[in-house]
Biopython code that builds the backbone (N, CA, C, O; Angstrom):
import numpy as np
from Bio.PDB.StructureBuilder import StructureBuilder

atoms = [
    (1, "MET", "N", (-4.786, 1.028, -9.325)),
    (1, "MET", "CA", (-5.251, 1.083, -7.951)),
    (1, "MET", "C", (-6.389, 0.081, -7.786)),
    (1, "MET", "O", (-7.298, -0.001, -8.612)),
    (2, "ASN", "N", (-6.310, -0.673, -6.702)),
    (2, "ASN", "CA", (-7.359, -1.618, -6.349)),
    (2, "ASN", "C", (-7.752, -1.392, -4.903)),
    (2, "ASN", "O", (-6.927, -0.992, -4.082)),
    (3, "THR", "N", (-9.022, -1.650, -4.592)),
    (3, "THR", "CA", (-9.559, -1.424, -3.252)),
    (3, "THR", "C", (-9.872, -2.756, -2.584)),
    (3, "THR", "O", (-10.364, -3.683, -3.228)),
    (4, "TYR", "N", (-9.582, -2.846, -1.281)),
    (4, "TYR", "CA", (-9.801, -4.063, -0.506)),
    (4, "TYR", "C", (-10.511, -3.723, 0.794)),
    (4, "TYR", "O", (-10.437, -2.592, 1.274)),
    (5, "ARG", "N", (-11.202, -4.714, 1.363)),
    (5, "ARG", "CA", (-11.941, -4.497, 2.605)),
    (5, "ARG", "C", (-11.047, -4.467, 3.839)),
    (5, "ARG", "O", (-11.338, -3.762, 4.805)),
    (6, "THR", "N", (-9.953, -5.237, 3.803)),
    (6, "THR", "CA", (-9.103, -5.313, 4.995)),
    (6, "THR", "C", (-7.663, -4.931, 4.659)),
    (6, "THR", "O", (-7.226, -4.995, 3.510)),
    (7, "LEU", "N", (-6.953, -4.535, 5.699)),
    (7, "LEU", "CA", (-5.542, -4.199, 5.545)),
    (7, "LEU", "C", (-4.735, -5.439, 5.162)),
    (7, "LEU", "O", (-3.799, -5.349, 4.367)),
    (8, "ASN", "N", (-5.093, -6.593, 5.724)),
    (8, "ASN", "CA", (-4.374, -7.830, 5.397)),
    (8, "ASN", "C", (-4.479, -8.175, 3.912)),
    (8, "ASN", "O", (-3.498, -8.605, 3.304)),
    (9, "GLN", "N", (-5.656, -7.990, 3.331)),
    (9, "GLN", "CA", (-5.817, -8.249, 1.900)),
    (9, "GLN", "C", (-4.927, -7.318, 1.087)),
    (9, "GLN", "O", (-4.209, -7.763, 0.191)),
    (10, "ALA", "N", (-4.974, -6.040, 1.397)),
    (10, "ALA", "CA", (-4.196, -5.047, 0.653)),
    (10, "ALA", "C", (-2.700, -5.285, 0.829)),
    (10, "ALA", "O", (-1.933, -5.140, -0.123)),
    (11, "THR", "N", (-2.284, -5.646, 2.031)),
    (11, "THR", "CA", (-0.870, -5.911, 2.293)),
    (11, "THR", "C", (-0.387, -7.131, 1.508)),
    (11, "THR", "O", (0.710, -7.114, 0.951)),
    (12, "GLY", "N", (-1.190, -8.175, 1.462)),
    (12, "GLY", "CA", (-0.819, -9.367, 0.708)),
    (12, "GLY", "C", (-0.630, -9.069, -0.768)),
    (12, "GLY", "O", (0.328, -9.536, -1.384)),
    (13, "VAL", "N", (-1.535, -8.298, -1.331)),
    (13, "VAL", "CA", (-1.424, -7.913, -2.741)),
    (13, "VAL", "C", (-0.199, -7.025, -2.951)),
    (13, "VAL", "O", (0.536, -7.197, -3.923)),
    (14, "ALA", "N", (0.021, -6.084, -2.048)),
    (14, "ALA", "CA", (1.167, -5.175, -2.169)),
    (14, "ALA", "C", (2.485, -5.945, -2.121)),
    (14, "ALA", "O", (3.399, -5.655, -2.893)),
    (15, "ARG", "N", (2.591, -6.911, -1.231)),
    (15, "ARG", "CA", (3.812, -7.721, -1.137)),
    (15, "ARG", "C", (4.045, -8.501, -2.432)),
    (15, "ARG", "O", (5.170, -8.569, -2.926)),
    (16, "THR", "N", (2.987, -9.083, -2.973)),
    (16, "THR", "CA", (3.103, -9.864, -4.203)),
    (16, "THR", "C", (3.499, -8.982, -5.379)),
    (16, "THR", "O", (4.406, -9.322, -6.140)),
    (17, "LEU", "N", (2.821, -7.852, -5.527)),
    (17, "LEU", "CA", (3.130, -6.953, -6.642)),
    (17, "LEU", "C", (4.519, -6.341, -6.514)),
    (17, "LEU", "O", (5.225, -6.179, -7.509)),
    (18, "SER", "N", (4.905, -6.005, -5.298)),
    (18, "SER", "CA", (6.199, -5.352, -5.115)),
    (18, "SER", "C", (7.356, -6.325, -5.334)),
    (18, "SER", "O", (8.482, -5.895, -5.588)),
    (19, "ALA", "N", (7.098, -7.615, -5.240)),
    (19, "ALA", "CA", (8.146, -8.609, -5.478)),
    (19, "ALA", "C", (8.598, -8.598, -6.937)),
    (19, "ALA", "O", (9.661, -9.128, -7.264)),
    (20, "GLN", "N", (7.806, -8.006, -7.798)),
    (20, "GLN", "CA", (8.120, -7.914, -9.226)),
    (20, "GLN", "C", (8.871, -6.622, -9.533)),
    (20, "GLN", "O", (8.664, -5.998, -10.574)),
    (21, "ASP", "N", (9.755, -6.229, -8.600)),
    (21, "ASP", "CA", (10.600, -5.044, -8.764)),
    (21, "ASP", "C", (9.779, -3.760, -8.946)),
    (21, "ASP", "O", (10.070, -2.938, -9.815)),
    (22, "ARG", "N", (8.754, -3.611, -8.112)),
    (22, "ARG", "CA", (7.913, -2.423, -8.114)),
    (22, "ARG", "C", (7.801, -1.892, -6.694)),
    (22, "ARG", "O", (8.096, -2.591, -5.725)),
    (23, "THR", "N", (7.372, -0.648, -6.593)),
    (23, "THR", "CA", (7.040, -0.070, -5.298)),
    (23, "THR", "C", (5.531, 0.055, -5.249)),
    (23, "THR", "O", (4.912, 0.536, -6.198)),
    (24, "VAL", "N", (4.933, -0.378, -4.145)),
    (24, "VAL", "CA", (3.480, -0.327, -3.985)),
    (24, "VAL", "C", (3.171, 0.341, -2.658)),
    (24, "VAL", "O", (3.796, 0.048, -1.640)),
    (25, "ILE", "N", (2.197, 1.245, -2.680)),
    (25, "ILE", "CA", (1.761, 1.963, -1.484)),
    (25, "ILE", "C", (0.386, 1.436, -1.083)),
    (25, "ILE", "O", (-0.470, 1.209, -1.939)),
    (26, "VAL", "N", (0.177, 1.246, 0.207)),
    (26, "VAL", "CA", (-1.135, 0.869, 0.730)),
    (26, "VAL", "C", (-1.633, 2.033, 1.574)),
    (26, "VAL", "O", (-0.942, 2.494, 2.482)),
    (27, "TYR", "N", (-2.841, 2.504, 1.267)),
    (27, "TYR", "CA", (-3.403, 3.573, 2.088)),
    (27, "TYR", "C", (-4.851, 3.291, 2.455)),
    (27, "TYR", "O", (-5.544, 2.534, 1.776)),
    (28, "ARG", "N", (-5.300, 3.921, 3.554)),
    (28, "ARG", "CA", (-6.662, 3.755, 4.073)),
    (28, "ARG", "C", (-7.485, 4.968, 3.659)),
    (28, "ARG", "O", (-7.057, 6.110, 3.827)),
    (29, "THR", "N", (-8.669, 4.710, 3.117)),
    (29, "THR", "CA", (-9.554, 5.797, 2.700)),
    (29, "THR", "C", (-10.459, 6.203, 3.862)),
    (29, "THR", "O", (-10.481, 5.544, 4.901)),
    (30, "SER", "N", (-11.193, 7.276, 3.680)),
    (30, "SER", "CA", (-12.074, 7.782, 4.732)),
    (30, "SER", "C", (-13.225, 6.817, 5.037)),
    (30, "SER", "O", (-13.792, 6.869, 6.128)),
    (31, "ASP", "N", (-13.579, 5.938, 4.095)),
    (31, "ASP", "CA", (-14.651, 4.973, 4.337)),
    (31, "ASP", "C", (-14.121, 3.603, 4.786)),
    (31, "ASP", "O", (-14.791, 2.582, 4.631)),
    (32, "GLU", "N", (-12.887, 3.604, 5.352)),
    (32, "GLU", "CA", (-12.260, 2.420, 5.935)),
    (32, "GLU", "C", (-12.028, 1.295, 4.928)),
    (32, "GLU", "O", (-12.153, 0.119, 5.268)),
    (33, "ARG", "N", (-11.697, 1.649, 3.712)),
    (33, "ARG", "CA", (-11.252, 0.687, 2.700)),
    (33, "ARG", "C", (-9.746, 0.867, 2.550)),
    (33, "ARG", "O", (-9.195, 1.891, 2.951)),
    (34, "TYR", "N", (-9.089, -0.124, 1.975)),
    (34, "TYR", "CA", (-7.642, -0.071, 1.779)),
    (34, "TYR", "C", (-7.339, -0.163, 0.297)),
    (34, "TYR", "O", (-7.927, -0.975, -0.418)),
    (35, "VAL", "N", (-6.427, 0.667, -0.159)),
    (35, "VAL", "CA", (-6.113, 0.782, -1.579)),
    (35, "VAL", "C", (-4.642, 0.499, -1.798)),
    (35, "VAL", "O", (-3.791, 0.969, -1.043)),
    (36, "THR", "N", (-4.341, -0.285, -2.853)),
    (36, "THR", "CA", (-2.957, -0.453, -3.289)),
    (36, "THR", "C", (-2.753, 0.477, -4.473)),
    (36, "THR", "O", (-3.589, 0.527, -5.375)),
    (37, "ALA", "N", (-1.662, 1.206, -4.478)),
    (37, "ALA", "CA", (-1.413, 2.194, -5.527)),
    (37, "ALA", "C", (0.075, 2.250, -5.856)),
    (37, "ALA", "O", (0.925, 1.850, -5.061)),
    (38, "SER", "N", (0.361, 2.753, -7.043)),
    (38, "SER", "CA", (1.759, 2.976, -7.412)),
    (38, "SER", "C", (2.166, 4.360, -6.902)),
    (38, "SER", "O", (1.302, 5.175, -6.578)),
    (39, "PRO", "N", (3.456, 4.630, -6.830)),
    (39, "PRO", "CA", (3.904, 5.948, -6.355)),
    (39, "PRO", "C", (3.420, 7.108, -7.218)),
    (39, "PRO", "O", (3.394, 8.248, -6.755)),
    (40, "LYS", "N", (3.042, 6.840, -8.449)),
    (40, "LYS", "CA", (2.577, 7.903, -9.345)),
    (40, "LYS", "C", (1.098, 8.237, -9.160)),
    (40, "LYS", "O", (0.631, 9.276, -9.626)),
    (41, "ASP", "N", (0.355, 7.350, -8.475)),
    (41, "ASP", "CA", (-1.069, 7.572, -8.249)),
    (41, "ASP", "C", (-1.285, 8.560, -7.105)),
    (41, "ASP", "O", (-0.478, 8.617, -6.178)),
    (42, "PRO", "N", (-2.371, 9.339, -7.164)),
    (42, "PRO", "CA", (-2.674, 10.229, -6.036)),
    (42, "PRO", "C", (-3.116, 9.415, -4.822)),
    (42, "PRO", "O", (-3.868, 8.451, -4.964)),
    (43, "VAL", "N", (-2.661, 9.791, -3.649)),
    (43, "VAL", "CA", (-3.041, 9.117, -2.413)),
    (43, "VAL", "C", (-4.155, 9.927, -1.768)),
    (43, "VAL", "O", (-3.970, 11.091, -1.409)),
    (44, "LEU", "N", (-5.321, 9.289, -1.626)),
    (44, "LEU", "CA", (-6.483, 9.971, -1.079)),
    (44, "LEU", "C", (-6.854, 9.375, 0.274)),
    (44, "LEU", "O", (-7.982, 8.928, 0.478)),
    (45, "GLY", "N", (-5.903, 9.375, 1.184)),
    (45, "GLY", "CA", (-6.136, 8.817, 2.503)),
    (45, "GLY", "C", (-4.853, 8.787, 3.306)),
    (45, "GLY", "O", (-3.908, 9.526, 3.029)),
    (46, "THR", "N", (-4.835, 7.909, 4.317)),
    (46, "THR", "CA", (-3.691, 7.777, 5.217)),
    (46, "THR", "C", (-2.824, 6.602, 4.776)),
    (46, "THR", "O", (-3.325, 5.486, 4.634)),
    (47, "ILE", "N", (-1.551, 6.834, 4.560)),
    (47, "ILE", "CA", (-0.644, 5.774, 4.124)),
    (47, "ILE", "C", (-0.410, 4.798, 5.270)),
    (47, "ILE", "O", (-0.033, 5.187, 6.376)),
    (48, "GLU", "N", (-0.643, 3.525, 4.981)),
    (48, "GLU", "CA", (-0.442, 2.459, 5.964)),
    (48, "GLU", "C", (0.891, 1.749, 5.767)),
    (48, "GLU", "O", (1.461, 1.227, 6.725)),
    (49, "GLY", "N", (1.397, 1.723, 4.535)),
    (49, "GLY", "CA", (2.657, 1.043, 4.296)),
    (49, "GLY", "C", (3.172, 1.246, 2.887)),
    (49, "GLY", "O", (2.415, 1.554, 1.967)),
    (50, "VAL", "N", (4.477, 1.068, 2.736)),
    (50, "VAL", "CA", (5.150, 1.126, 1.443)),
    (50, "VAL", "C", (5.913, -0.185, 1.304)),
    (50, "VAL", "O", (6.599, -0.608, 2.235)),
    (51, "TYR", "N", (5.797, -0.825, 0.151)),
    (51, "TYR", "CA", (6.397, -2.141, -0.053)),
    (51, "TYR", "C", (7.297, -2.131, -1.280)),
    (51, "TYR", "O", (6.951, -1.575, -2.322)),
    (52, "ARG", "N", (8.469, -2.765, -1.131)),
    (52, "ARG", "CA", (9.424, -2.948, -2.231)),
    (52, "ARG", "C", (10.008, -4.343, -2.110)),
    (52, "ARG", "O", (10.302, -4.805, -1.007)),
    (53, "ASN", "N", (10.176, -5.008, -3.230)),
    (53, "ASN", "CA", (10.782, -6.352, -3.262)),
    (53, "ASN", "C", (10.118, -7.321, -2.293)),
    (53, "ASN", "O", (10.786, -8.182, -1.720)),
    (54, "GLY", "N", (8.809, -7.186, -2.105)),
    (54, "GLY", "CA", (8.059, -8.094, -1.246)),
    (54, "GLY", "C", (8.098, -7.776, 0.234)),
    (54, "GLY", "O", (7.539, -8.525, 1.035)),
    (55, "TYR", "N", (8.743, -6.684, 0.619)),
    (55, "TYR", "CA", (8.897, -6.335, 2.033)),
    (55, "TYR", "C", (8.410, -4.921, 2.318)),
    (55, "TYR", "O", (8.420, -4.048, 1.450)),
    (56, "ALA", "N", (7.981, -4.722, 3.569)),
    (56, "ALA", "CA", (7.613, -3.384, 4.013)),
    (56, "ALA", "C", (8.876, -2.549, 4.152)),
    (56, "ALA", "O", (9.898, -3.028, 4.643)),
    (57, "VAL", "N", (8.799, -1.308, 3.721)),
    (57, "VAL", "CA", (9.925, -0.386, 3.782)),
    (57, "VAL", "C", (9.555, 0.759, 4.707)),
    (57, "VAL", "O", (8.487, 1.357, 4.572)),
    (58, "ARG", "N", (10.436, 1.060, 5.641)),
    (58, "ARG", "CA", (10.188, 2.210, 6.521)),
    (58, "ARG", "C", (10.560, 3.480, 5.780)),
    (58, "ARG", "O", (11.673, 3.608, 5.271)),
    (59, "THR", "N", (9.635, 4.409, 5.722)),
    (59, "THR", "CA", (9.880, 5.710, 5.100)),
    (59, "THR", "C", (9.272, 6.770, 6.008)),
    (59, "THR", "O", (8.625, 6.451, 7.005)),
    (60, "VAL", "N", (9.483, 8.013, 5.661)),
    (60, "VAL", "CA", (8.865, 9.095, 6.424)),
    (60, "VAL", "C", (7.357, 9.101, 6.206)),
    (60, "VAL", "O", (6.630, 9.782, 6.930)),
    (61, "LEU", "N", (6.884, 8.353, 5.222)),
    (61, "LEU", "CA", (5.449, 8.306, 4.929)),
    (61, "LEU", "C", (4.704, 7.263, 5.751)),
    (61, "LEU", "O", (3.489, 7.376, 5.918)),
    (62, "THR", "N", (5.400, 6.242, 6.272)),
    (62, "THR", "CA", (4.724, 5.150, 6.971)),
    (62, "THR", "C", (4.638, 5.392, 8.465)),
    (62, "THR", "O", (5.401, 6.172, 9.034)),
    (63, "ARG", "N", (3.708, 4.718, 9.075)),
    (63, "ARG", "CA", (3.511, 4.834, 10.519)),
    (63, "ARG", "C", (4.355, 3.827, 11.249)),
    (63, "ARG", "O", (4.832, 2.846, 10.678)),
    (64, "GLY", "N", (4.534, 4.096, 12.557)),
    (64, "GLY", "CA", (5.120, 3.150, 13.483)),
    (64, "GLY", "C", (6.525, 2.886, 13.271)),
    (64, "GLY", "O", (7.122, 2.096, 14.003)),
]
sb = StructureBuilder()
sb.init_structure("model")
sb.init_model(0)
sb.init_chain("A")
sb.init_seg("    ")
for serial, (resi, resn, name, xyz) in enumerate(atoms, 1):
    if name == "N":
        sb.init_residue(resn, " ", resi, " ")
    sb.init_atom(name, np.array(xyz, "f"), 0.0, 1.0, " ", f" {name:<3s}", serial, name[0])
structure = sb.get_structure()
């Protein structure tokens, strides 16, 4: 898990990491930071996106 100041930073990292055949979750913490995590990590905030193969994936966990 890594923490970033902006959603754009976290999304860029998630896209890059997920391109390596991984799933990466981006979530927002209560102090307005953004975290990239693997599906096995505990999510301590609001999920902003799920990424696989470099792309955002719509799931029941994501918004919009």
